[in-house]
C-alpha positions as YAML, in Angstrom:
chain: A
units: angstrom
residues:
- id: 1
  name: MET
  ca: [-19.24, -74.92, -41.88]
- id: 2
  name: GLU
  ca: [-20.19, -72.01, -44.13]
- id: 3
  name: ASN
  ca: [-19.65, -72.37, -47.85]
- id: 4
  name: ILE
  ca: [-17.60, -70.09, -50.07]
- id: 5
  name: GLN
  ca: [-20.22, -67.82, -51.61]
- id: 6
  name: ARG
  ca: [-18.35, -64.72, -52.80]
- id: 7
  name: ILE
  ca: [-14.94, -64.69, -54.51]
- id: 8
  name: VAL
  ca: [-13.10, -61.49, -55.43]
- id: 9
  name: VAL
  ca: [-10.33, -61.79, -58.02]
- id: 10
  name: ALA
  ca: [-8.09, -58.82, -58.82]
- id: 11
  name: THR
  ca: [-6.56, -58.49, -62.27]
- id: 12
  name: ASP
  ca: [-4.17, -56.11, -63.97]
- id: 13
  name: PHE
  ca: [-4.81, -57.89, -67.30]
- id: 14
  name: SER
  ca: [-1.37, -59.55, -67.28]
- id: 15
  name: SER
  ca: [-0.89, -63.25, -68.08]
- id: 16
  name: ARG
  ca: [-0.25, -64.02, -64.40]
- id: 17
  name: ALA
  ca: [-3.42, -62.23, -63.44]
- id: 18
  name: ASP
  ca: [-5.30, -64.21, -66.12]
- id: 19
  name: GLN
  ca: [-4.14, -67.39, -64.37]
- id: 20
  name: ALA
  ca: [-5.64, -66.07, -61.16]
- id: 21
  name: VAL
  ca: [-8.92, -65.26, -62.92]
- id: 22
  name: ARG
  ca: [-9.11, -68.77, -64.36]
- id: 23
  name: ARG
  ca: [-8.46, -70.34, -60.96]
- id: 24
  name: ALA
  ca: [-11.02, -68.08, -59.30]
- id: 25
  name: ALA
  ca: [-13.53, -69.02, -62.01]
- id: 26
  name: LYS
  ca: [-12.96, -72.73, -61.38]
- id: 27
  name: LEU
  ca: [-13.45, -72.23, -57.66]
- id: 28
  name: ALA
  ca: [-16.58, -70.15, -58.25]
- id: 29
  name: ALA
  ca: [-18.01, -72.86, -60.49]
- id: 30
  name: GLY
  ca: [-17.19, -75.59, -57.99]
- id: 31
  name: HIS
  ca: [-18.76, -73.70, -55.10]
- id: 32
  name: LYS
  ca: [-21.58, -72.04, -57.06]
- id: 33
  name: ALA
  ca: [-20.22, -68.75, -55.78]
- id: 34
  name: VAL
  ca: [-20.55, -65.23, -57.16]
- id: 35
  name: LEU
  ca: [-17.35, -64.11, -58.87]
- id: 36
  name: TYR
  ca: [-16.34, -60.45, -58.55]
- id: 37
  name: LEU
  ca: [-13.78, -59.21, -61.09]
- id: 38
  name: LEU
  ca: [-11.81, -56.20, -59.88]
- id: 39
  name: HIS
  ca: [-9.32, -54.03, -61.74]
- id: 40
  name: VAL
  ca: [-7.53, -51.25, -59.89]
- id: 41
  name: LEU
  ca: [-6.42, -48.33, -62.02]
- id: 42
  name: PRO
  ca: [-3.55, -46.63, -60.18]
- id: 43
  name: SER
  ca: [-3.94, -42.89, -59.89]
- id: 44
  name: PHE
  ca: [-0.36, -42.01, -58.94]
- id: 45
  name: PRO
  ca: [1.27, -42.59, -62.38]
- id: 46
  name: LEU
  ca: [-1.00, -39.97, -63.93]
- id: 47
  name: GLU
  ca: [0.66, -37.23, -61.92]
- id: 48
  name: ALA
  ca: [4.10, -38.64, -62.64]
- id: 49
  name: PHE
  ca: [3.56, -38.72, -66.40]
- id: 50
  name: LYS
  ca: [1.24, -35.79, -66.92]
- id: 51
  name: HIS
  ca: [4.00, -33.69, -68.49]
- id: 52
  name: LEU
  ca: [4.17, -36.29, -71.30]
- id: 53
  name: MET
  ca: [0.44, -36.12, -72.00]
- id: 54
  name: THR
  ca: [-1.38, -33.87, -74.41]
- id: 55
  name: ASP
  ca: [-4.65, -34.36, -72.50]
- id: 56
  name: THR
  ca: [-5.29, -33.15, -68.98]
- id: 57
  name: PRO
  ca: [-4.72, -35.71, -66.20]
- id: 58
  name: LEU
  ca: [-8.48, -35.93, -65.69]
- id: 59
  name: GLU
  ca: [-9.11, -36.67, -69.37]
- id: 60
  name: THR
  ca: [-6.35, -39.26, -69.41]
- id: 61
  name: GLU
  ca: [-7.68, -40.91, -66.27]
- id: 62
  name: GLN
  ca: [-11.17, -41.05, -67.75]
- id: 63
  name: ARG
  ca: [-9.89, -42.59, -70.98]
- id: 64
  name: LEU
  ca: [-7.87, -45.22, -69.11]
- id: 65
  name: TYR
  ca: [-10.85, -45.93, -66.88]
- id: 66
  name: ASN
  ca: [-13.14, -46.43, -69.89]
- id: 67
  name: GLN
  ca: [-10.62, -48.73, -71.58]
- id: 68
  name: ALA
  ca: [-10.23, -50.83, -68.45]
- id: 69
  name: LYS
  ca: [-13.98, -51.04, -68.01]
- id: 70
  name: VAL
  ca: [-14.44, -52.33, -71.56]
- id: 71
  name: ILE
  ca: [-11.73, -54.98, -71.14]
- id: 72
  name: LEU
  ca: [-13.10, -56.08, -67.78]
- id: 73
  name: GLN
  ca: [-16.66, -56.24, -69.09]
- id: 74
  name: LYS
  ca: [-15.57, -58.51, -71.95]
- id: 75
  name: LYS
  ca: [-13.86, -60.85, -69.48]
- id: 76
  name: ALA
  ca: [-17.00, -60.85, -67.33]
- id: 77
  name: GLU
  ca: [-19.20, -61.63, -70.33]
- id: 78
  name: THR
  ca: [-16.95, -64.52, -71.35]
- id: 79
  name: LEU
  ca: [-17.11, -66.02, -67.87]
- id: 80
  name: ALA
  ca: [-20.86, -65.43, -67.64]
- id: 81
  name: SER
  ca: [-21.30, -67.37, -70.91]
- id: 82
  name: GLU
  ca: [-19.78, -70.34, -69.08]
- id: 83
  name: GLY
  ca: [-22.60, -70.21, -66.53]
- id: 84
  name: LEU
  ca: [-20.94, -68.16, -63.80]
- id: 85
  name: ASP
  ca: [-22.59, -65.37, -61.84]
- id: 86
  name: VAL
  ca: [-20.09, -62.54, -62.49]
- id: 87
  name: LYS
  ca: [-19.90, -58.95, -61.32]
- id: 88
  name: HIS
  ca: [-17.15, -56.51, -62.32]
- id: 89
  name: HIS
  ca: [-15.77, -53.21, -61.12]
- id: 90
  name: VAL
  ca: [-12.96, -50.79, -61.93]
- id: 91
  name: ALA
  ca: [-11.54, -48.88, -58.96]
- id: 92
  name: ILE
  ca: [-8.99, -46.06, -58.84]
- id: 93
  name: GLY
  ca: [-6.29, -45.93, -56.18]
- id: 94
  name: ARG
  ca: [-3.64, -48.10, -54.54]
- id: 95
  name: ALA
  ca: [-4.12, -51.75, -55.46]
- id: 96
  name: HIS
  ca: [-3.89, -53.32, -52.00]
- id: 97
  name: ILE
  ca: [-6.14, -50.69, -50.43]
- id: 98
  name: GLU
  ca: [-8.81, -51.02, -53.09]
- id: 99
  name: ILE
  ca: [-8.66, -54.82, -53.09]
- id: 100
  name: ASN
  ca: [-9.19, -54.98, -49.34]
- id: 101
  name: HIS
  ca: [-11.89, -52.31, -49.40]
- id: 102
  name: TYR
  ca: [-13.78, -54.07, -52.20]
- id: 103
  name: ALA
  ca: [-13.47, -57.44, -50.46]
- id: 104
  name: GLU
  ca: [-14.75, -55.92, -47.21]
- id: 105
  name: SER
  ca: [-17.67, -54.10, -48.81]
- id: 106
  name: HIS
  ca: [-18.75, -57.25, -50.67]
- id: 107
  name: GLN
  ca: [-18.19, -59.61, -47.70]
- id: 108
  name: ALA
  ca: [-15.81, -61.76, -49.72]
- id: 109
  name: ASP
  ca: [-15.11, -65.27, -48.50]
- id: 110
  name: LEU
  ca: [-11.95, -65.45, -50.61]
- id: 111
  name: VAL
  ca: [-9.68, -63.00, -52.44]
- id: 112
  name: VAL
  ca: [-7.58, -64.23, -55.37]
- id: 113
  name: ILE
  ca: [-4.60, -62.55, -57.04]
- id: 114
  name: GLY
  ca: [-1.70, -63.58, -59.28]
- id: 115
  name: ASP
  ca: [1.79, -63.73, -57.82]
- id: 116
  name: GLN
  ca: [3.30, -61.32, -60.35]
- id: 117
  name: GLY
  ca: [2.06, -58.83, -62.89]
- id: 118
  name: GLU
  ca: [3.65, -57.87, -66.16]
- id: 119
  name: SER
  ca: [2.41, -54.30, -66.68]
- id: 120
  name: PHE
  ca: [4.83, -51.40, -66.50]
- id: 121
  name: LEU
  ca: [3.14, -50.34, -63.26]
- id: 122
  name: GLN
  ca: [4.32, -53.59, -61.60]
- id: 123
  name: GLU
  ca: [1.46, -53.36, -59.12]
- id: 124
  name: PHE
  ca: [1.05, -57.11, -58.70]
- id: 125
  name: PHE
  ca: [4.55, -58.22, -57.77]
- id: 126
  name: LEU
  ca: [4.47, -60.68, -54.87]
- id: 127
  name: GLY
  ca: [6.69, -58.44, -52.77]
- id: 128
  name: THR
  ca: [4.37, -55.44, -53.05]
- id: 129
  name: THR
  ca: [0.65, -55.87, -53.66]
- id: 130
  name: ALA
  ca: [0.34, -59.40, -52.25]
- id: 131
  name: SER
  ca: [2.32, -58.66, -49.10]
- id: 132
  name: LYS
  ca: [0.55, -55.33, -48.55]
- id: 133
  name: THR
  ca: [-2.83, -56.96, -49.11]
- id: 134
  name: LEU
  ca: [-1.86, -59.63, -46.58]
- id: 135
  name: GLY
  ca: [-0.60, -57.06, -44.13]
- id: 136
  name: LYS
  ca: [-3.73, -54.91, -44.15]
- id: 137
  name: GLY
  ca: [-6.46, -57.38, -45.13]
- id: 138
  name: HIS
  ca: [-8.45, -59.86, -43.07]
- id: 139
  name: HIS
  ca: [-9.83, -62.07, -45.84]
- id: 140
  name: PRO
  ca: [-8.30, -65.37, -46.94]
- id: 141
  name: LEU
  ca: [-5.93, -64.53, -49.79]
- id: 142
  name: LEU
  ca: [-5.13, -67.06, -52.53]
- id: 143
  name: ILE
  ca: [-1.93, -66.28, -54.43]
- id: 144
  name: VAL
  ca: [-1.99, -68.14, -57.74]
- id: 145
  name: LYS
  ca: [1.40, -69.21, -59.08]
- id: 146
  name: GLN
  ca: [0.48, -71.93, -61.55]
- id: 147
  name: GLU
  ca: [-1.86, -72.36, -64.47]
- id: 148
  name: ALA
  ca: [-5.35, -73.32, -63.34]
- id: 149
  name: GLY
  ca: [-5.66, -76.92, -64.44]
- id: 150
  name: ASP
  ca: [-7.67, -79.47, -62.48]
- id: 151
  name: PRO
  ca: [-9.37, -78.62, -59.19]
- id: 152
  name: TYR
  ca: [-7.06, -78.78, -56.19]
- id: 153
  name: HIS
  ca: [-6.47, -82.40, -55.17]
- id: 154
  name: ARG
  ca: [-3.36, -82.42, -52.98]
- id: 155
  name: VAL
  ca: [-3.46, -79.86, -50.19]
- id: 156
  name: LEU
  ca: [-0.87, -79.20, -47.50]
- id: 157
  name: VAL
  ca: [-1.81, -77.40, -44.28]
- id: 158
  name: PRO
  ca: [1.20, -76.51, -42.09]
- id: 159
  name: VAL
  ca: [0.10, -75.99, -38.48]
- id: 160
  name: ASP
  ca: [1.67, -74.73, -35.26]
- id: 161
  name: PHE
  ca: [-1.53, -75.49, -33.29]
- id: 162
  name: SER
  ca: [-2.35, -71.80, -32.91]
- id: 163
  name: TYR
  ca: [-5.76, -70.29, -33.67]
- id: 164
  name: PRO
  ca: [-4.67, -69.21, -37.18]
- id: 165
  name: SER
  ca: [-3.60, -72.81, -37.79]
- id: 166
  name: ARG
  ca: [-7.09, -73.99, -37.01]
- id: 167
  name: LEU
  ca: [-8.51, -71.35, -39.33]
- id: 168
  name: ALA
  ca: [-6.17, -72.57, -42.06]
- id: 169
  name: LEU
  ca: [-7.36, -76.17, -41.71]
- id: 170
  name: GLN
  ca: [-10.98, -75.05, -41.69]
- id: 171
  name: MET
  ca: [-10.35, -72.99, -44.83]
- id: 172
  name: ALA
  ca: [-8.70, -75.95, -46.56]
- id: 173
  name: LEU
  ca: [-11.83, -77.99, -45.86]
- id: 174
  name: LYS
  ca: [-13.93, -75.16, -47.30]
- id: 175
  name: VAL
  ca: [-11.88, -74.89, -50.48]
- id: 176
  name: ILE
  ca: [-12.11, -78.64, -51.06]
- id: 177
  name: PRO
  ca: [-15.85, -79.39, -50.87]
- id: 178
  name: ALA
  ca: [-16.89, -82.36, -48.74]
- id: 179
  name: GLY
  ca: [-18.53, -84.03, -51.74]
- id: 180
  name: ILE
  ca: [-15.17, -84.89, -53.30]
- id: 181
  name: ALA
  ca: [-14.30, -88.53, -52.58]
- id: 182
  name: PRO
  ca: [-11.21, -89.32, -50.45]
- id: 183
  name: ILE
  ca: [-9.72, -91.27, -53.35]
- id: 184
  name: GLU
  ca: [-9.67, -88.06, -55.40]
- id: 185
  name: VAL
  ca: [-8.26, -85.62, -52.86]
- id: 186
  name: SER
  ca: [-5.86, -85.60, -49.92]
- id: 187
  name: ILE
  ca: [-5.42, -82.96, -47.23]
- id: 188
  name: HIS
  ca: [-2.12, -83.35, -45.39]
- id: 189
  name: VAL
  ca: [-1.90, -81.55, -42.04]
- id: 190
  name: LEU
  ca: [1.80, -81.00, -41.33]
- id: 191
  name: HIS
  ca: [3.64, -80.02, -38.17]
- id: 192
  name: ALA
  ca: [7.40, -79.52, -38.08]
- id: 193
  name: VAL
  ca: [8.78, -80.40, -34.66]
- id: 194
  name: GLU
  ca: [11.51, -78.12, -33.39]
- id: 195
  name: THR
  ca: [13.49, -78.80, -30.21]
- id: 196
  name: PRO
  ca: [14.97, -75.38, -29.39]
- id: 197
  name: LEU
  ca: [16.61, -76.54, -26.16]
- id: 198
  name: GLU
  ca: [18.38, -79.55, -27.64]
- id: 199
  name: ARG
  ca: [21.53, -77.71, -28.73]
- id: 200
  name: LYS
  ca: [21.88, -76.03, -25.33]
- id: 201
  name: MET
  ca: [21.38, -79.41, -23.66]
- id: 202
  name: GLN
  ca: [24.18, -80.86, -25.77]
- id: 203
  name: GLN
  ca: [26.46, -77.91, -25.04]
- id: 204
  name: SER
  ca: [25.82, -78.26, -21.32]
- id: 205
  name: GLY
  ca: [27.03, -81.86, -21.44]
- id: 206
  name: LEU
  ca: [23.76, -83.62, -20.64]
- id: 207
  name: LYS
  ca: [23.63, -87.33, -21.39]
- id: 208
  name: ALA
  ca: [22.34, -88.54, -24.73]
- id: 209
  name: GLU
  ca: [19.62, -90.48, -22.92]
- id: 210
  name: THR
  ca: [18.33, -87.27, -21.29]
- id: 211
  name: ILE
  ca: [18.27, -85.46, -24.64]
- id: 212
  name: ALA
  ca: [16.48, -88.42, -26.23]
- id: 213
  name: LEU
  ca: [13.83, -88.31, -23.51]
- id: 214
  name: TYR
  ca: [13.38, -84.59, -24.16]
- id: 215
  name: ARG
  ca: [12.90, -85.22, -27.89]
- id: 216
  name: THR
  ca: [10.43, -88.02, -27.15]
- id: 217
  name: ASP
  ca: [8.45, -85.79, -24.82]
- id: 218
  name: VAL
  ca: [8.27, -82.97, -27.39]
- id: 219
  name: LEU
  ca: [7.23, -85.42, -30.12]
- id: 220
  name: TYR
  ca: [4.51, -86.96, -27.91]
- id: 221
  name: ARG
  ca: [3.16, -83.54, -26.97]
- id: 222
  name: ASP
  ca: [3.01, -82.40, -30.59]
- id: 223
  name: ARG
  ca: [1.39, -85.62, -31.78]
- id: 224
  name: CYS
  ca: [-1.32, -85.18, -29.14]
- id: 225
  name: ALA
  ca: [-1.83, -81.58, -30.26]
- id: 226
  name: MET
  ca: [-2.06, -82.76, -33.88]
- id: 227
  name: GLU
  ca: [-4.67, -85.35, -32.91]
- id: 228
  name: ASN
  ca: [-6.70, -82.69, -31.11]
- id: 229
  name: ILE
  ca: [-6.68, -80.19, -33.98]
- id: 230
  name: ILE
  ca: [-7.86, -82.82, -36.47]
- id: 231
  name: VAL
  ca: [-10.57, -84.10, -34.12]
- id: 232
  name: ASP
  ca: [-11.76, -80.53, -33.52]
- id: 233
  name: CYS
  ca: [-11.64, -79.29, -37.13]
- id: 234
  name: ALA
  ca: [-12.08, -82.38, -39.31]
- id: 235
  name: PRO
  ca: [-13.74, -85.15, -37.27]
- id: 236
  name: GLY
  ca: [-14.22, -88.30, -39.31]
- id: 237
  name: ASP
  ca: [-12.93, -86.75, -42.55]
- id: 238
  name: THR
  ca: [-10.98, -89.60, -44.16]
- id: 239
  name: ARG
  ca: [-9.36, -87.23, -46.65]
- id: 240
  name: VAL
  ca: [-7.31, -85.70, -43.83]
- id: 241
  name: THR
  ca: [-4.01, -87.25, -42.78]
- id: 242
  name: SER
  ca: [-1.41, -85.96, -40.32]
- id: 243
  name: ILE
  ca: [2.36, -85.66, -40.66]
- id: 244
  name: VAL
  ca: [4.64, -84.84, -37.73]
- id: 245
  name: GLU
  ca: [8.35, -84.55, -38.54]
- id: 246
  name: TYR
  ca: [11.48, -83.06, -37.00]
- id: 247
  name: GLY
  ca: [13.02, -80.09, -38.76]
- id: 248
  name: SER
  ca: [12.88, -76.39, -39.54]
- id: 249
  name: PRO
  ca: [9.32, -75.48, -40.60]
- id: 250
  name: PRO
  ca: [10.26, -73.78, -43.91]
- id: 251
  name: ASP
  ca: [12.49, -76.71, -44.90]
- id: 252
  name: VAL
  ca: [9.98, -79.38, -43.92]
- id: 253
  name: ILE
  ca: [7.11, -77.56, -45.67]
- id: 254
  name: ARG
  ca: [9.13, -77.05, -48.85]
- id: 255
  name: ASP
  ca: [10.31, -80.69, -48.95]
- id: 256
  name: LYS
  ca: [6.84, -82.11, -48.27]
- id: 257
  name: ALA
  ca: [5.23, -79.87, -50.87]
- id: 258
  name: ARG
  ca: [7.68, -81.24, -53.42]
- id: 259
  name: SER
  ca: [7.59, -84.91, -52.44]
- id: 260
  name: LEU
  ca: [3.80, -85.08, -52.12]
- id: 261
  name: GLY
  ca: [3.12, -83.18, -55.36]
- id: 262
  name: ILE
  ca: [1.13, -80.55, -53.49]
- id: 263
  name: ASP
  ca: [-0.91, -78.15, -55.64]
- id: 264
  name: LEU
  ca: [-2.16, -75.91, -52.80]
- id: 265
  name: ILE
  ca: [-0.71, -74.86, -49.45]
- id: 266
  name: VAL
  ca: [-3.10, -73.34, -46.92]
- id: 267
  name: ILE
  ca: [-1.32, -71.56, -44.08]
- id: 268
  name: GLY
  ca: [-2.16, -69.19, -41.23]
- id: 269
  name: LYS
  ca: [-0.61, -65.75, -41.23]
- id: 270
  name: ARG
  ca: [0.35, -65.55, -37.55]
- id: 271
  name: GLY
  ca: [0.98, -67.70, -34.54]
- id: 272
  name: GLU
  ca: [-0.33, -67.48, -31.01]
- id: 273
  name: THR
  ca: [2.29, -65.42, -29.15]
- id: 274
  name: GLU
  ca: [4.39, -62.44, -30.22]
- id: 275
  name: LEU
  ca: [7.33, -64.77, -30.77]
- id: 276
  name: ASP
  ca: [5.14, -67.17, -32.72]
- id: 277
  name: GLU
  ca: [3.82, -64.29, -34.81]
- id: 278
  name: ALA
  ca: [7.33, -63.34, -35.84]
- id: 279
  name: LEU
  ca: [8.26, -66.96, -36.50]
- id: 280
  name: PHE
  ca: [5.10, -67.97, -38.29]
- id: 281
  name: GLY
  ca: [5.04, -64.73, -40.26]
- id: 282
  name: SER
  ca: [8.55, -65.61, -41.36]
- id: 283
  name: VAL
  ca: [7.48, -69.17, -42.18]
- id: 284
  name: THR
  ca: [4.62, -67.85, -44.28]
- id: 285
  name: LYS
  ca: [7.02, -65.64, -46.22]
- id: 286
  name: HIS
  ca: [9.32, -68.60, -46.84]
- id: 287
  name: VAL
  ca: [6.38, -70.62, -48.12]
- id: 288
  name: LEU
  ca: [5.29, -67.81, -50.44]
- id: 289
  name: TYR
  ca: [8.74, -67.38, -51.95]
- id: 290
  name: GLU
  ca: [10.15, -70.91, -51.89]
- id: 291
  name: THR
  ca: [7.29, -73.07, -53.16]
- id: 292
  name: SER
  ca: [5.95, -73.29, -56.69]
- id: 293
  name: CYS
  ca: [2.36, -74.25, -55.87]
- id: 294
  name: ASP
  ca: [-0.51, -71.89, -55.10]
- id: 295
  name: VAL
  ca: [-0.64, -70.55, -51.54]
- id: 296
  name: LEU
  ca: [-3.73, -69.59, -49.57]
- id: 297
  name: VAL
  ca: [-2.97, -67.42, -46.53]
- id: 298
  name: VAL
  ca: [-5.61, -67.18, -43.80]
- id: 299
  name: SER
  ca: [-5.71, -64.21, -41.42]
- id: 300
  name: PRO
  ca: [-7.05, -64.41, -37.86]
...
């Protein structure tokens, strides 16, 4: 399995973005990866506010660019003094476009952003930049919601047995290096079992025994699928445990994240079929909005 070698972290200099930078720095240190600091200076507000400016839009843009470059360079120097290999860049344009372009051009293994910005431009709200970056990007995207304390120790990987699910589990194993002892870290692979036909079976008057057999069959099938995905992706890794429970995926994921004290959820962006894509995309959105821990979304 390839290591994480290049991490891009986008910042708008807000406190939430600073959390993301600190988390990215911890990951870069743990993986001995190169850390790329990126600030995107939006170009569209300059046109909107040019009638309030005494300078020309070009002069204003240049001044803002220079200010951002100085701030970003100071952050890079601070991180470099801690022993990190740090690069930095200021781009101009739409945040999600520039983030994805920069990640692509630098072959990033991981992109990190904060869940919400605090600048008047509001470019880093979860509902805008993060979702647009997810929608258009193909790199694993870590959305940081909490202060970067200790390295991740309790990881939850919801799976629906699709290809993106496998990618999510593989990414979780990448983020948590193999050298960390099982006693220090746990990776919980979770599948929520749904029985979509059960209500119709009840409404049609089928016997309880028949419905119970149906539930047992679905549970057996999903447990076998869970066993296969762990054998394929994490053979012999004692840090990995499986959980198979009945319930709605968003509810089960949210409850397990809370009860297990999860500090990172790693989830695939889409499922296997068109229906699964809609469902799992919806599940991913629920996870992003309804959990308080950091979320790493993996694209196929």
